[in-house]
C-alpha positions as CSV (number, residue, x, y, z in Angstrom):
1,M,0.9,-34.2,-18.1
2,C,4.7,-33.9,-18.4
3,L,4.3,-30.2,-19.3
4,I,2.1,-29.6,-16.3
5,A,4.6,-31.4,-14.0
6,A,7.5,-29.4,-15.5
7,M,5.5,-26.1,-14.9
8,D,4.8,-27.2,-11.3
9,F,8.5,-28.0,-10.7
10,A,9.5,-24.7,-12.3
11,A,7.1,-22.8,-10.0
12,L,8.2,-24.7,-7.0
13,G,11.9,-24.0,-7.8
14,N,11.1,-20.3,-8.3
15,L,9.3,-20.3,-4.9
16,L,12.2,-22.0,-3.1
17,L,14.6,-19.5,-4.7
18,V,12.5,-16.6,-3.5
19,I,12.5,-18.1,0.0
20,L,16.2,-18.5,0.0
21,M,16.6,-14.9,-1.2
22,V,14.4,-13.6,1.5
23,A,16.1,-15.6,4.2
24,A,19.5,-14.5,3.0
25,G,18.4,-10.8,2.8
26,L,16.8,-10.7,6.2
27,G,19.7,-12.6,7.7
28,A,22.1,-10.1,6.2
29,V,20.3,-7.2,7.9
30,I,20.5,-8.9,11.3
31,F,24.1,-10.1,10.7
32,V,25.5,-6.6,9.9
33,H,23.8,-5.1,12.9
34,E,25.4,-7.7,15.3
35,L,28.6,-7.6,13.3
36,G,28.9,-3.9,14.2
37,H,28.6,-4.6,17.9
38,F,31.0,-7.5,17.6
39,A,33.7,-5.8,15.6
40,V,33.9,-2.6,17.7
41,A,33.8,-4.7,20.9
42,K,36.8,-6.7,19.7
43,M,38.6,-3.5,18.7
44,C,38.0,-2.2,22.3
45,G,39.4,-5.4,23.7
46,V,36.1,-6.9,25.0
47,K,36.0,-10.7,25.3
48,C,33.1,-12.1,23.2
49,P,32.4,-15.7,23.9
50,K,29.5,-16.0,21.4
51,F,28.4,-14.5,18.1
52,Y,25.0,-15.9,16.8
53,I,22.5,-15.2,14.1
54,G,19.2,-16.3,15.6
55,F,18.9,-17.5,19.2
56,D,20.2,-20.8,20.5
57,V,17.4,-21.3,23.1
58,P,16.2,-24.7,24.4
59,L,12.9,-24.7,22.5
60,G,12.1,-28.2,23.5
61,S,12.2,-27.4,27.3
62,M,10.4,-24.1,26.7
63,I,7.5,-25.8,24.9
64,N,7.2,-28.4,27.6
65,N,7.2,-25.7,30.3
66,M,4.4,-24.0,28.6
67,L,2.5,-27.3,28.4
68,G,3.1,-27.8,32.1
69,R,5.3,-30.9,31.5
70,E,8.8,-31.8,32.6
71,G,11.7,-32.7,30.3
72,E,12.1,-31.8,26.7
73,F,9.4,-31.7,24.0
74,K,10.2,-34.1,21.2
75,I,8.9,-34.7,17.7
76,F,8.9,-38.5,16.8
77,G,11.3,-39.0,19.7
78,I,13.8,-36.4,18.4
79,G,14.5,-33.3,20.5
80,I,14.6,-29.8,19.0
81,P,18.2,-28.7,18.5
82,R,19.4,-25.4,19.8
83,T,21.3,-24.6,16.6
84,I,21.1,-25.1,12.9
85,G,24.2,-27.2,12.3
86,P,27.1,-27.5,14.7
87,P,28.6,-24.2,16.0
88,I,32.1,-23.3,15.1
89,T,34.7,-22.0,17.6
90,I,37.4,-19.8,16.3
91,G,39.8,-18.4,19.0
92,E,37.7,-17.5,22.0
93,T,34.4,-17.0,20.1
94,E,31.7,-19.5,19.3
95,Y,29.9,-18.8,16.0
96,G,26.6,-20.3,15.1
97,I,23.0,-20.0,13.8
98,G,20.3,-20.3,16.5
99,I,17.1,-22.3,16.0
100,L,14.9,-19.3,16.8
101,P,15.2,-16.9,13.8
102,L,14.0,-13.7,15.5
103,G,17.2,-11.7,15.5
104,G,20.7,-12.4,16.7
105,Y,23.1,-11.5,19.5
106,V,26.7,-11.0,20.6
107,R,27.6,-12.3,24.0
108,M,30.1,-10.0,25.7
109,L,31.8,-10.6,29.0
110,G,30.0,-8.5,31.6
111,Q,27.3,-7.2,29.3
112,D,23.6,-7.7,29.4
113,D,20.8,-6.2,27.2
114,D,19.0,-5.6,30.5
115,P,20.9,-2.8,32.4
116,S,19.0,-3.7,35.6
117,N,21.1,-6.9,35.7
118,I,24.1,-4.8,36.7
119,N,24.8,-6.9,39.8
120,E,25.0,-10.1,37.7
121,Q,27.3,-8.3,35.2
122,L,29.5,-7.2,38.1
123,R,29.7,-10.8,39.5
124,E,30.5,-12.2,36.1
125,S,33.2,-9.6,35.5
126,Q,34.9,-9.7,38.9
127,V,38.4,-11.1,39.4
128,A,40.9,-11.2,42.2
129,G,42.3,-7.8,43.1
130,N,45.9,-8.8,42.5
131,S,45.2,-10.1,39.0
132,P,47.3,-8.3,36.3
133,D,44.2,-8.2,34.0
134,S,42.1,-6.4,36.6
135,K,40.6,-2.9,36.6
136,T,38.8,-1.1,39.4
137,I,35.5,0.5,38.5
138,I,32.7,2.3,40.5
139,G,29.4,0.5,40.7
140,P,25.9,2.1,40.9
141,D,26.1,2.0,44.7
142,G,29.3,4.1,44.7
143,K,31.4,1.2,45.8
144,S,34.6,0.0,44.0
145,Y,34.7,-3.3,42.2
146,V,37.6,-5.1,40.6
147,V,36.7,-6.6,37.2
148,D,38.3,-8.3,34.3
149,R,40.0,-5.7,32.1
150,R,38.5,-7.4,29.1
151,S,34.9,-7.2,30.4
152,Y,32.4,-4.7,28.9
153,L,32.1,-3.0,32.3
154,A,35.8,-2.3,32.4
155,K,35.6,-0.1,29.3
156,S,35.2,3.7,29.3
157,V,31.8,5.3,28.6
158,P,32.9,6.5,25.2
159,Q,34.1,3.0,24.3
160,R,30.8,1.4,25.4
161,M,28.9,4.1,23.5
162,A,30.9,3.1,20.4
163,I,30.1,-0.6,20.9
164,I,26.4,0.1,21.4
165,S,26.0,2.5,18.5
166,A,28.1,0.3,16.1
167,G,25.1,-1.8,15.2
168,V,23.0,1.1,14.1
169,I,25.9,2.6,12.2
170,M,26.5,-0.7,10.4
171,N,22.8,-0.8,9.4
172,I,23.1,2.7,7.9
173,I,26.4,1.8,6.1
174,F,24.9,-1.4,4.7
175,A,21.7,0.4,3.8
176,F,23.8,2.5,1.5
177,I,25.7,-0.5,0.2
178,F,22.5,-2.4,-0.5
179,A,21.0,0.6,-2.4
180,T,24.2,1.2,-4.3
181,V,24.5,-2.4,-5.5
182,A,20.7,-2.4,-6.3
183,F,21.0,0.5,-8.6
184,K,24.0,-1.0,-10.4
185,I,22.0,-4.2,-10.9
186,G,18.8,-2.4,-11.8
187,V,15.8,-1.5,-9.7
188,P,12.3,-2.1,-11.2
189,Y,9.7,0.5,-10.4
190,E,6.4,1.9,-11.6
191,P,6.7,5.4,-13.1
192,S,4.1,7.9,-12.0
193,F,1.8,7.9,-15.1
194,V,-1.9,8.5,-14.3
195,S,-4.5,6.0,-15.5
196,R,-7.4,7.8,-13.8
197,T,-8.2,10.1,-10.9
198,A,-10.7,9.6,-8.1
199,P,-13.9,11.8,-8.6
200,G,-13.9,14.8,-6.3
201,S,-10.3,14.2,-5.1
202,P,-7.5,16.9,-5.1
203,A,-6.0,15.5,-8.3
204,W,-9.5,15.4,-10.0
205,R,-10.2,19.0,-8.9
206,A,-6.9,20.1,-10.4
207,A,-7.9,18.6,-13.8
208,I,-5.3,15.9,-13.9
209,V,-6.4,13.4,-16.6
210,P,-5.3,9.9,-17.7
211,G,-2.1,10.0,-19.7
212,D,-0.5,12.7,-17.5
213,E,2.8,11.9,-15.8
214,V,3.9,13.2,-12.4
215,V,7.5,14.1,-13.2
216,Q,8.3,15.7,-9.8
217,I,6.8,15.7,-6.3
218,D,8.4,18.0,-3.8
219,D,12.2,17.5,-4.5
220,I,11.9,14.0,-6.0
221,V,12.4,13.9,-9.8
222,K,10.7,11.1,-11.8
223,P,9.2,9.5,-8.6
224,S,8.2,5.9,-8.5
225,F,4.4,5.7,-8.0
226,A,4.1,3.4,-4.9
227,E,7.2,4.1,-2.9
228,E,8.0,7.8,-3.6
229,L,4.8,9.4,-4.8
230,M,2.3,7.7,-2.5
231,G,4.9,7.7,0.4
232,S,5.3,11.5,0.0
233,V,1.5,12.0,-0.1
234,T,0.9,9.8,2.9
235,L,3.3,11.7,5.0
236,G,2.6,15.1,3.3
237,D,1.4,18.4,4.8
238,L,-2.4,18.2,5.0
239,E,-2.6,22.0,5.4
240,H,-0.3,23.4,2.8
241,G,0.1,20.5,0.4
242,L,2.9,19.3,-1.8
243,P,4.3,20.8,-5.0
244,F,3.7,18.6,-8.1
245,V,5.0,19.0,-11.6
246,I,2.7,17.4,-14.2
247,E,3.8,16.7,-17.8
248,R,1.1,16.6,-20.5
249,D,1.8,16.5,-24.3
250,G,5.4,17.6,-23.7
251,K,4.5,20.6,-21.5
252,Q,4.9,20.9,-17.8
253,V,2.3,22.3,-15.3
254,K,3.1,23.2,-11.7
255,L,0.4,22.4,-9.1
256,Q,0.1,22.5,-5.4
257,L,-2.0,19.6,-4.3
258,V,-3.2,19.3,-0.7
259,P,-3.7,15.6,0.3
260,E,-7.0,14.7,1.9
261,Q,-7.4,12.0,4.6
262,G,-8.8,8.9,2.9
263,E,-10.2,5.8,4.4
264,K,-6.9,4.8,5.9
265,L,-4.2,7.1,4.6
266,A,-3.9,10.6,3.0
267,R,-4.3,10.7,-0.7
268,V,-4.6,13.0,-3.7
269,G,-6.7,10.5,-5.8
270,L,-4.3,9.2,-8.4
271,A,-4.3,5.7,-9.8
272,S,-1.1,4.3,-11.2
273,G,-0.5,3.9,-14.9
274,R,-1.4,0.9,-17.0
275,S,0.6,-0.6,-19.8
276,L,-0.9,-2.2,-22.9
277,Q,0.3,-5.7,-21.9
278,L,-2.2,-8.2,-20.7
279,G,-1.9,-9.8,-17.3
280,P,-2.4,-13.6,-16.7
281,P,-5.5,-14.9,-18.5
282,A,-6.2,-17.0,-15.3
283,I,-7.5,-13.8,-13.6
284,L,-9.9,-13.0,-16.4
285,R,-13.3,-13.4,-15.0
286,A,-15.2,-16.1,-16.9
287,H,-18.4,-13.9,-17.3
288,T,-16.6,-11.0,-19.0
289,A,-16.3,-10.3,-22.7
290,A,-12.5,-10.5,-22.4
291,A,-12.7,-14.1,-21.2
292,Q,-15.0,-15.0,-24.1
293,A,-13.0,-13.2,-26.8
294,S,-12.1,-15.0,-30.0
295,P,-9.3,-16.1,-30.3
296,A,-8.5,-16.2,-26.6
297,F,-6.0,-13.7,-25.0
298,E,-2.7,-15.0,-23.7
299,L,-0.3,-13.8,-21.0
300,G,2.0,-11.1,-22.4
301,D,-0.3,-10.1,-25.4
302,E,0.4,-6.4,-26.1
303,I,-2.4,-4.3,-27.6
304,L,-1.2,-2.4,-30.7
305,A,-4.5,-1.1,-32.3
306,V,-8.2,-0.8,-31.8
307,D,-10.2,-1.5,-35.0
308,G,-7.1,-0.9,-37.0
309,A,-6.3,2.5,-35.3
310,P,-2.9,2.3,-33.6
311,V,-2.8,3.2,-29.8
312,A,0.4,4.3,-28.2
313,N,-0.6,4.2,-24.5
314,Y,-3.3,3.4,-22.1
315,A,-5.1,6.8,-22.4
316,E,-5.4,6.4,-26.2
317,Y,-6.6,2.8,-25.8
318,L,-9.2,3.7,-23.2
319,S,-10.4,6.6,-25.4
320,A,-10.9,4.3,-28.3
321,L,-12.9,1.8,-26.3
322,L,-15.0,4.5,-24.7
323,K,-16.3,5.7,-28.1
324,K,-17.2,2.1,-29.1
325,S,-18.4,0.7,-25.8
326,D,-21.7,-0.6,-27.4
327,K,-20.0,-2.2,-30.4
328,P,-17.7,-5.2,-31.0
329,V,-14.1,-4.2,-31.3
330,T,-11.1,-5.9,-33.0
331,L,-7.9,-5.6,-30.9
332,T,-4.6,-6.1,-32.7
333,V,-2.2,-7.7,-30.3
334,L,1.5,-8.6,-30.5
335,R,2.1,-12.1,-29.2
336,G,5.5,-13.5,-28.4
337,G,7.3,-10.1,-28.7
338,K,10.4,-9.8,-26.5
339,R,12.0,-6.8,-24.8
340,P,15.6,-6.5,-23.4
341,A,15.5,-7.6,-19.7
342,D,17.1,-4.3,-18.6
343,K,14.9,-2.1,-20.9
344,P,11.2,-2.9,-20.4
345,E,10.3,0.4,-22.1
346,A,12.0,-0.5,-25.3
347,A,9.9,-1.6,-28.3
348,P,9.3,-5.4,-28.5
349,E,11.0,-7.4,-31.1
350,G,9.7,-10.5,-33.0
351,G,6.4,-12.1,-32.3
352,E,3.3,-12.2,-34.4
353,K,0.3,-9.9,-34.8
354,I,-3.1,-11.4,-34.0
355,E,-6.6,-9.9,-34.2
356,I,-8.9,-10.6,-31.4
357,I,-12.6,-9.8,-31.5
358,V,-14.2,-8.6,-28.2
359,Q,-17.9,-8.2,-27.9
360,P,-19.6,-5.4,-25.9
361,E,-20.4,-6.1,-22.3
362,L,-23.5,-4.8,-20.6
363,E,-23.2,-3.9,-16.9
364,R,-25.7,-5.4,-14.4
365,T,-28.1,-3.2,-12.6
366,T,-30.7,-3.4,-9.8
367,G,-33.2,-0.9,-11.2
368,L,-32.8,1.3,-8.1
369,V,-32.9,5.1,-8.7
370,M,-31.4,7.0,-5.8
371,Q,-31.8,10.6,-4.7
372,M,-29.1,13.0,-5.8
373,S,-27.1,15.0,-3.3
374,K,-25.3,18.4,-3.5
375,I,-22.3,19.0,-5.6
376,T,-19.2,17.9,-3.6
377,A,-16.5,19.3,-6.0
378,V,-16.0,21.2,-9.2
379,Q,-13.2,20.6,-11.6
380,D,-10.8,23.4,-12.5
381,N,-11.3,24.9,-16.0
382,S,-14.4,22.8,-16.6
383,P,-17.7,24.0,-18.0
384,A,-19.1,23.9,-14.5
385,A,-16.3,26.0,-13.1
386,K,-16.7,28.6,-15.9
387,A,-20.4,28.8,-15.2
388,G,-19.7,29.5,-11.6
389,L,-21.0,26.3,-10.0
390,K,-19.5,25.5,-6.6
391,A,-19.4,22.8,-4.0
392,G,-22.5,22.9,-1.9
393,D,-24.8,23.9,-4.8
394,F,-27.7,21.6,-5.5
395,I,-28.7,20.8,-9.2
396,E,-32.4,20.6,-9.3
397,R,-32.9,20.0,-13.1
398,I,-30.9,19.5,-16.3
399,V,-32.3,19.3,-19.8
400,A,-30.8,19.6,-23.3
401,A,-30.9,23.3,-24.2
402,D,-32.2,22.7,-27.8
403,D,-34.9,20.3,-26.7
404,D,-38.2,21.6,-28.2
405,A,-40.1,20.5,-25.1
406,A,-37.3,21.5,-22.7
407,D,-39.8,22.9,-20.2
408,D,-41.7,19.7,-20.0
409,A,-38.8,17.2,-20.6
410,P,-37.8,15.0,-17.7
411,S,-34.7,16.1,-15.9
412,L,-31.5,14.1,-16.5
413,T,-30.8,14.3,-12.8
414,R,-33.7,11.9,-12.2
415,D,-31.1,9.1,-12.1
416,P,-27.7,10.2,-10.8
417,F,-26.1,7.0,-12.1
418,T,-27.0,7.5,-15.7
419,L,-26.5,11.3,-15.7
420,P,-22.7,11.1,-16.6
421,A,-23.4,9.0,-19.7
422,A,-26.3,11.3,-20.8
423,L,-24.2,14.4,-20.4
424,A,-21.2,12.8,-22.2
425,E,-23.5,12.0,-25.2
426,L,-24.7,15.6,-25.3
427,G,-21.1,16.8,-25.0
428,D,-19.9,14.6,-27.9
429,A,-22.6,16.2,-30.0
430,G,-21.4,19.7,-29.0
431,K,-24.7,20.6,-27.3
432,E,-25.6,22.9,-24.4
433,I,-27.7,22.2,-21.3
434,K,-30.1,24.2,-19.3
435,L,-29.3,23.7,-15.6
436,T,-31.4,24.9,-12.6
437,V,-29.2,25.2,-9.5
438,R,-30.2,26.0,-6.0
439,R,-27.4,27.9,-4.3
440,G,-26.1,27.4,-0.8
441,A,-27.6,29.7,1.8
442,N,-26.4,33.3,1.7
443,E,-25.6,35.6,4.6
444,E,-29.3,36.1,5.3
445,G,-29.8,32.3,5.4
446,R,-31.8,32.3,2.1
447,Q,-31.2,30.0,-0.8
448,G,-31.3,31.3,-4.3
449,T,-32.3,29.5,-7.5
450,E,-30.6,30.2,-10.8
451,E,-31.0,28.9,-14.3
452,L,-27.8,28.6,-16.4
453,T,-27.1,27.6,-20.0
454,I,-23.8,25.7,-20.1
455,P,-22.0,24.3,-23.1
456,L,-20.7,20.8,-22.4
457,R,-17.3,19.4,-23.4
458,S,-16.5,16.2,-25.2
459,V,-14.5,13.8,-23.0
460,D,-12.3,10.9,-24.1
461,W,-11.4,9.5,-20.6
462,V,-13.1,7.5,-18.0
463,E,-13.9,8.6,-14.4
464,E,-14.9,5.9,-12.0
465,P,-14.7,5.6,-8.2
466,I,-11.3,4.4,-6.9
467,A,-12.0,4.2,-3.1
468,N,-15.0,2.8,-1.4
469,N,-16.9,6.1,-1.0
470,D,-15.8,8.2,-3.9
471,P,-18.6,10.3,-5.3
472,I,-19.9,10.1,-8.9
473,S,-18.5,12.5,-11.5
474,A,-19.9,13.8,-14.7
475,P,-16.8,14.7,-16.7
476,A,-18.6,16.4,-19.6
477,L,-19.8,19.0,-17.0
478,G,-17.0,18.8,-14.5
479,V,-18.9,18.2,-11.3
480,A,-18.8,15.5,-8.6
481,Y,-21.8,14.6,-6.5
482,R,-23.1,11.8,-4.3
483,A,-26.1,9.5,-4.7
484,L,-27.9,9.3,-1.4
485,T,-29.0,6.0,0.1
486,V,-32.6,7.1,-0.1
487,V,-34.6,5.5,-2.9
488,S,-36.1,7.9,-5.4
489,E,-37.7,5.2,-7.5
490,A,-37.6,1.4,-8.3
491,K,-37.9,1.2,-12.0
492,P,-41.0,-0.7,-13.0
493,G,-40.3,-4.4,-13.8
494,S,-36.8,-4.1,-12.4
495,P,-35.3,-6.5,-9.8
496,A,-35.6,-3.8,-7.2
497,A,-39.3,-3.3,-7.9
498,E,-40.0,-7.0,-7.9
499,A,-38.2,-7.3,-4.5
500,G,-40.6,-4.7,-3.1
501,L,-38.3,-1.7,-2.8
502,Q,-40.0,1.6,-3.2
503,E,-39.7,5.4,-3.0
504,A,-38.3,6.8,0.3
505,D,-36.8,3.5,1.5
506,E,-33.5,4.1,3.1
507,L,-30.8,1.5,2.4
508,Q,-28.8,0.4,5.4
509,S,-26.5,-2.4,4.2
510,V,-26.1,-4.9,1.3
511,E,-24.9,-8.5,1.4
512,F,-23.5,-10.2,-1.7
513,I,-24.8,-13.8,-2.2
514,P,-22.6,-15.3,-4.9
515,P,-23.6,-18.5,-6.8
516,A,-22.7,-21.7,-5.0
517,D,-20.2,-22.7,-7.7
518,M,-18.2,-19.4,-7.6
519,K,-14.5,-20.0,-7.0
520,D,-12.3,-17.7,-4.9
521,K,-15.2,-16.0,-3.1
522,P,-14.0,-12.8,-1.3
523,K,-14.2,-12.9,2.5
524,K,-16.0,-9.6,2.8
525,L,-19.5,-9.9,1.5
526,T,-21.5,-7.5,3.6
527,F,-21.1,-3.7,3.3
528,D,-22.5,-0.9,5.5
529,L,-24.3,1.8,3.5
530,S,-25.5,3.8,6.5
531,Q,-22.2,5.6,6.8
532,G,-22.1,6.5,3.1
533,D,-21.2,10.1,3.8
534,K,-18.2,9.2,5.9
535,K,-14.7,8.8,4.6
536,D,-14.6,5.1,5.6
537,G,-18.1,4.3,4.6
538,Y,-19.3,2.5,1.4
539,G,-21.2,4.4,-1.3
540,L,-23.6,2.8,-3.7
541,P,-21.3,3.5,-6.7
542,S,-18.6,1.4,-5.3
543,I,-21.1,-1.4,-4.5
544,L,-22.3,-1.4,-8.2
545,S,-18.6,-1.5,-9.3
546,E,-18.1,-4.4,-7.0
547,L,-21.1,-6.2,-8.4
548,Q,-19.5,-6.3,-11.9
549,L,-16.7,-8.4,-10.5
550,F,-19.1,-11.1,-9.4
551,P,-20.6,-13.7,-11.9
552,P,-24.2,-13.5,-13.2
553,G,-26.6,-15.0,-10.7
554,T,-25.1,-13.2,-7.8
555,Q,-27.9,-11.9,-5.5
556,L,-27.9,-8.7,-3.4
557,K,-29.6,-8.7,0.0
558,F,-30.5,-5.2,1.0
559,T,-31.4,-4.2,4.5
560,Y,-33.4,-1.0,4.5
561,K,-35.7,1.2,6.7
562,R,-39.2,2.1,5.7
563,G,-40.3,4.6,8.3
564,S,-39.4,3.1,11.6
565,E,-39.6,-0.5,10.3
566,S,-36.4,-2.5,9.3
567,L,-36.9,-4.8,6.3
568,D,-34.9,-7.0,3.9
569,A,-35.1,-7.4,0.2
570,T,-33.2,-10.0,-1.9
571,L,-32.8,-9.4,-5.6
572,T,-30.9,-10.7,-8.6
573,P,-29.3,-7.9,-10.7
574,V,-29.8,-8.1,-14.5
575,A,-28.1,-6.7,-17.5
576,S,-28.9,-3.1,-18.1
577,E,-30.3,-1.9,-21.4
578,D,-27.8,0.7,-22.3
579,V,-24.9,0.9,-19.7
580,Y,-21.8,-0.8,-21.1
581,S,-18.5,-1.8,-19.5
582,V,-15.8,0.3,-21.2
583,E,-12.9,-2.2,-20.5
584,R,-14.9,-5.4,-21.0
585,G,-12.9,-7.2,-18.3
586,I,-9.6,-6.8,-20.0
587,L,-6.9,-6.6,-17.3
588,L,-3.6,-4.8,-18.1
589,Q,-0.3,-4.9,-16.3
590,P,1.2,-1.9,-14.6
591,I,3.8,0.1,-16.5
592,Q,7.3,-1.0,-15.3
593,R,10.7,0.6,-15.8
594,I,14.1,-0.2,-14.5
595,R,16.6,2.3,-12.9
596,V,20.1,1.2,-13.8
597,A,23.2,3.3,-13.0
598,E,25.7,3.4,-15.8
599,T,28.7,3.8,-13.4
600,W,29.5,2.9,-9.8
601,S,29.7,6.7,-9.1
602,E,26.1,7.2,-10.3
603,A,25.0,4.1,-8.3
604,A,26.6,5.5,-5.1
605,H,24.9,8.8,-5.6
606,R,21.5,7.1,-6.1
607,G,22.3,4.8,-3.1
608,R,23.0,7.8,-0.9
609,T,19.8,9.5,-1.9
610,E,17.8,6.3,-1.3
611,T,19.4,5.8,2.1
612,V,18.7,9.3,3.3
613,R,15.1,9.1,1.9
614,S,14.6,5.8,3.8
615,L,16.0,7.2,7.1
616,T,13.9,10.4,6.9
617,M,10.8,8.5,5.9
618,V,11.0,6.4,9.1
619,Y,11.2,9.6,11.2
620,R,8.3,11.2,9.4
621,F,6.3,8.0,9.7
622,L,6.9,7.8,13.4
623,S,6.2,11.5,14.0
624,K,2.7,11.1,12.4
625,L,1.9,7.6,13.8
626,G,-1.3,7.6,15.7
627,S,-2.2,11.2,14.6
628,G,-5.0,10.1,12.3
629,Q,-2.9,10.8,9.2
630,V,-1.1,7.5,9.8
631,P,-3.1,5.1,12.0
632,V,-1.3,2.6,14.2
633,T,-2.9,-0.2,12.2
634,M,-0.4,0.6,9.5
635,L,2.3,-1.0,11.6
636,G,3.6,-4.4,10.5
637,G,5.3,-7.3,12.3
638,P,7.4,-10.3,11.2
639,L,4.8,-11.7,8.9
640,T,4.3,-8.4,7.1
641,I,8.0,-7.9,6.7
642,A,8.4,-11.5,5.3
643,Q,5.5,-10.9,2.9
644,A,6.9,-7.6,1.7
645,A,10.4,-9.2,1.3
646,G,8.9,-12.1,-0.6
647,Y,7.0,-9.7,-3.0
648,S,10.2,-7.8,-3.6
649,A,12.2,-11.0,-4.1
650,F,9.8,-12.1,-6.9
651,Q,10.9,-8.9,-8.7
652,G,14.6,-9.7,-8.5
653,W,17.7,-8.9,-6.5
654,G,17.5,-5.2,-7.3
655,K,14.0,-4.8,-5.7
656,L,14.9,-7.0,-2.8
657,L,18.0,-4.9,-2.0
658,I,16.0,-1.7,-2.1
659,F,13.6,-3.3,0.4
660,L,16.5,-4.3,2.6
661,T,17.8,-0.7,2.4
662,M,14.4,0.4,3.8
663,L,14.4,-2.4,6.4
664,S,18.0,-1.6,7.5
665,A,17.1,2.1,7.8
666,N,14.0,1.2,9.8
667,L,16.1,-1.0,12.1
668,A,18.7,1.7,12.6
669,V,16.2,4.4,13.5
670,I,13.9,2.3,15.7
671,N,16.8,0.6,17.5
672,F,18.2,4.1,18.4
673,L,15.0,5.4,19.9
674,P,15.6,6.2,23.7
675,I,13.6,3.2,24.8
676,P,15.1,0.9,27.6
677,M,16.2,-2.5,26.2
678,L,17.0,-0.9,22.8
679,D,20.4,0.5,21.8
680,G,19.0,4.0,22.2
681,G,18.0,3.2,25.8
682,H,21.5,1.9,26.5
683,M,22.9,5.2,25.2
684,V,20.8,7.2,27.5
685,F,22.0,5.2,30.6
686,L,25.6,5.5,29.4
687,A,25.2,9.3,28.9
688,W,23.9,9.5,32.4
689,E,26.8,7.5,33.7
690,G,29.2,9.7,31.9
691,L,27.7,12.8,33.5
692,R,27.4,11.3,37.0
693,G,30.6,9.3,37.2
694,R,29.0,6.0,38.0
695,P,26.1,3.9,36.6
696,A,22.5,5.0,37.2
697,N,20.8,3.9,40.4
698,E,19.7,0.3,40.1
699,R,16.1,1.0,41.3
700,V,15.7,3.7,38.6
701,V,17.1,1.5,36.0
702,M,14.9,-1.4,36.9
703,T,11.8,0.8,36.9
704,M,12.7,2.2,33.4
705,Q,13.6,-1.3,32.2
706,T,10.2,-2.7,33.3
707,V,8.4,0.1,31.5
708,G,10.4,-0.5,28.4
709,F,9.9,-4.2,28.5
710,V,6.1,-3.9,28.9
711,F,6.0,-1.4,26.1
712,L,8.1,-3.6,23.7
713,I,6.2,-6.8,24.6
714,S,2.9,-5.0,24.1
715,L,4.0,-3.6,20.8
716,M,5.2,-7.0,19.6
717,L,1.8,-8.6,20.5
718,F,0.0,-5.7,18.9
719,V,1.9,-5.9,15.5
720,F,1.7,-9.7,15.6
721,T,-2.1,-9.5,16.0
722,L,-2.2,-7.0,13.1
723,D,-0.2,-9.5,11.0
724,I,-2.6,-12.4,11.8
725,T,-5.6,-10.2,11.2
726,R,-4.3,-9.2,7.8
727,L,-3.4,-12.8,6.9
728,F,-6.9,-14.1,7.6
729,S,-8.8,-11.1,6.1
730,A,-6.8,-11.0,2.9
């Protein structure tokens, strides 16, 4: 009991520390922006009555106004203060932290973020004409006004441009400082090792396999997987592609991969690398062989060997499991080993070796056999490619070439889901297949049929769908294809047959009905299968993969069409007879490394590179926003920023500072866009004033300001809605 309480207090303390780190980091980004405006305004001689982080607004009165009441809204009789703690006055400036943490501001004499309030600014700045501290300026109406020499309006256009741009410049400077300090502390990142490729994807077609490492993409050497590799692909050229350098067995291969538009973002089909260290046992699903292993796994266990054979990386480990998927395996793990905090790639020291027996795990099946579609992709240098197979070809029949009854033997293509395993078994035995292929239509519109004899290859890696609608792949042959949603057969005695499904039924949707006692049920349980050939649809392979994550007893409710009639069928999947889970529910942590600069000079170089990358990434993102390559739903508001900051903070100061570098660069670029009410909009009006000799016409300014205000408010509501949607759909 005391141990649990201690753990709870430790977790609570860690959470509070993360919250403080996030608050300090986000506050710092806002602070330096406002500090830029404040410092340059002071240097230009502008009077600044207030400097605030957050806004000191009367929240109590605002809430009551919204409720249609008078007075101030109170909680237990206590009003809502305007500031956090008492403000401090130093000289002529009041410094404080406002109760509304949505930014910050500098109050300058005669300055307003709304340029259409020029008349109010003039009235505030005006002084008697005989005052020694006065200055005559020209207003937007062409008339002369006498204003305080220390007012914002009394300053020259270049001075006001310097004041307005100082916030953006400070954000860029501090983005560099944040990044430099981060690399001196050490920045954790995931290197770009490959754990698997999505069937049919550009990476799969280029024959990238598990264990390969992307050592360069474009001009980025040793890219991090999430930020640099995926970021480059997302914003990459969908026509000409990106140059990749792949390292395999100490040799480097140069490739040009053209990203394809995925369900949401462009991708090349790579999954990040896995270490051999186990994740938290709490996330082991109770129905898996991993959760029932003896003795039990513990957090941090590191796999050293499979049945006594040492494994050095995830690719070797997966290969060993693949060959023994139908047998119990003994995993030798190191428990309690420690690595230096700044060198996660170093060999662990200490600890004890423990042998854990993990039983085989049969996957569950419905008994549905679906019709097979055309080949969607052929892998480079594969048996299929060497035999001349192409995307668009239709495989009518496959049998083992040495089968004495080959002419009468049932085709392996009868079941597109079991075809990969059947071909892999033949490939491991070094056998050939006889394949009958129907070619795509020629110039005369005719289809030709050809019979080929193809030697298969032995494969020691796993190919499974990554996205919702990835096709199926047969790695021993090197082809990817789809299973249609039209039923070819419901195996006799199977759940599908007992539920009444039969040949030619067309599946429309499927609903997962988990057992009543299942904990942490996902919110999305119904999947549309009618768009299975679309990039954002759901294919049956991904549904079957999803099924394995649910506990036994989960039911599937299929909606299907039989002729013109719409019907339902509910079935309970059962364990298959011969299809095994390769990984048996064992969950491994991502590979993590730390980039640490040896000197401040190296840290500054890395900091400059990171700052430039962050700035250019924002421009590239904005240029592609809404184009289809980057949908507007990828935008994030305050909640998304806070969540991302919190995730970074959990990984330490180095990761948080890199996030703040990106955030500060975002703030600099976006704030300098030529939109009224933003710093960039102010710069446009000032540039016009410099050319014209007086401020822009008030009517024009008010029109532009209204448009800008409506745009910004609409954008804020939109991103906040996206935040709320993500929060409740997670």
